[in-house]
C-alpha positions in Angstrom: 33.6 82.3 130.5 37.0 81.5 129.0 39.1 80.5 132.0 42.1 79.2 130.0 44.3 82.3 130.6 43.6 82.6 134.4 45.9 81.0 136.9 44.6 77.6 138.2 43.4 78.9 141.6 41.5 81.8 140.2 40.0 79.5 137.5 38.8 77.1 140.2 37.3 80.0 142.2 35.5 81.3 139.1 34.0 77.8 138.5 32.9 77.6 142.2 31.2 81.0 141.9 29.5 80.0 138.6 28.2 76.7 140.2 26.9 78.6 143.3 25.2 81.2 141.1 23.6 78.6 138.8 22.3 76.6 141.8 20.2 79.6 142.8 19.5 81.0 139.3 18.1 77.8 137.6 15.2 77.2 140.1 14.3 80.9 140.0 14.3 80.9 136.2 12.2 77.8 136.1 9.6 79.3 138.5 9.4 82.5 136.4 8.9 80.5 133.2 6.2 78.5 134.8 4.4 81.7 135.7 4.3 82.5 132.0 7.0 85.2 131.8 8.7 85.5 128.4 12.1 83.7 128.3 14.3 86.8 127.8 12.5 88.7 130.6 12.6 85.7 132.9 16.4 85.2 132.4 17.0 88.9 133.2 14.7 88.9 136.2 16.1 85.6 137.5 19.7 86.9 137.2 18.9 90.2 139.0 17.0 88.3 141.7 19.9 85.8 142.2 22.5 88.5 142.3 20.7 90.6 144.9 19.4 87.8 147.1 22.1 85.2 146.8 24.4 84.7 149.8 27.5 83.2 148.2 30.9 82.6 149.6 33.6 85.0 148.8 35.4 83.5 145.8 38.8 85.0 146.1 42.2 83.6 147.0 43.9 84.1 150.3 46.9 85.9 149.0 44.8 88.4 147.0 42.5 88.9 149.9 45.5 89.5 152.2 47.0 92.2 149.9 43.6 94.0 149.4 42.5 93.9 153.1 45.9 95.0 154.4 45.9 97.9 151.9 42.4 99.0 153.0 43.3 98.6 156.7 46.5 100.7 156.3 44.6 103.4 154.4 42.1 103.5 157.2 44.9 103.8 159.8 46.4 106.7 158.0 43.2 108.7 158.5 43.7 108.9 162.3 43.2 112.0 164.4 39.5 111.8 165.0 38.5 110.8 161.5 36.6 107.6 161.1 39.1 104.8 161.1 37.2 102.7 158.6 34.7 103.6 156.0 32.3 101.3 154.2 31.2 101.6 150.6 28.1 103.6 151.7 30.2 106.1 153.6 32.5 106.6 150.7 29.6 107.0 148.2 30.9 104.4 145.8 28.8 103.9 142.6 27.0 100.6 142.2 29.2 99.7 139.2 32.2 99.4 141.5 31.1 96.0 142.7 34.6 94.6 143.2 35.4 97.5 145.6 32.2 96.9 147.5 33.2 93.3 147.9 36.7 94.3 149.3 35.1 96.8 151.7 32.7 94.1 152.9 35.5 91.5 153.4 37.6 94.1 155.2 34.7 95.0 157.5 34.4 91.3 158.5 38.1 91.1 159.1 38.1 94.3 161.1 35.4 92.9 163.4 37.4 89.7 164.0 40.7 91.6 164.6 38.9 93.7 167.2 38.0 90.4 169.0 41.7 89.5 169.1 42.2 87.4 166.0 45.2 88.1 163.8 44.6 89.6 160.3 45.8 86.4 158.6 43.5 84.1 160.7 40.6 86.6 160.3 41.0 86.5 156.5 41.0 82.7 156.5 37.9 82.7 158.7 36.0 85.2 156.5 36.9 83.4 153.2 35.9 80.0 154.6 32.9 80.7 156.8 31.4 84.1 156.0 28.8 84.7 153.3 28.7 87.7 151.0 25.7 90.0 151.1 25.2 89.4 147.3 26.9 88.1 144.2 29.4 90.9 143.2 28.7 90.6 139.4 26.5 92.5 137.1 23.4 91.0 135.4 25.2 91.3 132.1 28.2 89.2 133.4 25.8 86.7 134.7 23.8 86.3 131.5 26.6 86.5 129.0 29.3 84.6 130.8 27.9 82.3 133.4 24.6 81.3 132.0 25.9 81.2 128.4 28.7 78.9 129.4 26.1 76.5 131.0 24.0 76.6 127.8 27.0 75.9 125.6 28.1 73.0 127.8 24.6 71.6 127.8 24.3 71.7 124.1 27.8 70.0 123.7 26.7 67.2 126.1 23.5 66.7 124.2 25.3 66.4 120.9 27.6 63.7 122.1 
């Protein structure tokens, strides 16, 4: 992925996500190739398996998380009057393609649990970003294969040529 136009913090978070993804993807790919699966099918299967079964950190900055979580919490507070105070992505019927929204609802759910235990929103966000794990990688298989895995392949070829 071309990270040159992203701000430094976001670029670093993307690199961390990519490293975490590849640490799980590569052994899965190797195992599938050893079983005799064709390389293209093995790459796709390994990416889908890693996305669904990985338990990565949330690779987002604190400021962005604070803005998004506070927005979702204030939207939930406006419901009031007997309506559910907080809805998760299943309750709202979000499509699978809205992965980023699913991630924000998941982070907000963790923050909401911690605030109910007496933690401030700011501290809860810090705790979630540092200690909690996501339920999955919030990327599509196409993103994984075209951006993350392709970048590794290109870097590997460059290193071999030197």
